[in-house]
N, C-alpha and C positions, 0 to 999 in steps of 0.2 A: 315526745321530744325527738328530734332527729339526731342521730349519733354522727360524730365527726371523727376523722382521723387526720392528724397533721403529718404531712410527709417530712422526710428527713431535713429538707432545706427550709421548712417553714419556720418563721420567727418564734423563737422560744419566749421572748417577752410578750408577744401577742397571745400565745397560749396561756401564759401565766396571768396576764391581765384579764383574759376572758374568764378564767377560773376564779379569779379574785372578785370580779364584778358579778359573776353568775355561778356561784358554787354548785348549782344543780346541773350545769352544762355537761352534756355527755360528750366529752372530747378526750381522746387519747392520742399519744404520739406514736410514730412507728417504733421509736426506741423502746417505749413502754411495753409494746406487744411483741417484741422480739424480731422486728423487721429492720434493724439497723443494717444499712448498706444493701437492702433489698432493691431489686430493679423496679422501675416504675410499673411494668406489667404485673409483677408480683404484689406490689402494694395495692394496685387496682383490683386484682383478684381477691386479695384478703378483704378489702373494703366491701366488695360485692357480696362475698359470703357472709359478712357481718352486717350488711345493710347500712353501711356508713358512707357518708359523703367524704371525699378527700378534699382537704384544703392544702393549697400548694402555692409557691411562688414560681414554680418551674414551668414557664410558658414555652420553653424550647422543646420539651419532649412529652410532658404529661398529657397535654391536649391531644397530641397525635395518638398516643397509646389509648386514651379514652375513646377517641373516634374509631380506632381500629376495633375496640371491644364492641361498640354499638353496631358497627358495620357487620361484624361477625355474628350478631344476634346474642352476644353474651350480656349478662346482667351488668348494669352500670348505674348504681344509685345516684351518682352525681359527682361533679368536680367543681370546686370553687377555686378560681385562679385569682389570687390577691396580689396587687402591686406591692413590690418590696418597699417602695418609698411613698410616703404620703405627701401631698402638697402642703406648703406652709399654712399654719393656722392652728386653731385649737384642736387638740386630739380627742378630748373627752370633756364631759360636763365638769368634772372636777378640776381640770386644768384651766378651763375658761372661768370658772368660779374663783379660783385662787388668783388669777391674773386681774380680775375685776376688783378684788379686795385691795390690791396693791395700788390702784390708781387713786 
């Protein structure tokens, strides 16, 4: 399984939901590993040393720093940029199931 690290601005409810739906998911937050307030380059460096993909909502800077790492030939396991807001509609099977029961 691929390990993930959620950066400081990543949605806590998403992390908790992932853990609840997939208890075996290998995801940690920067806060849990002692990287609170760390710079994006420091988070990317830690993730590379640990072999973890970074999940982030930070499209302003995180992508630039990830690109700089790869351009410099540094290890970069990966970066997942997630939209902060989802379009309207069912968010999960459980929400769509519960709404269909109400009809």
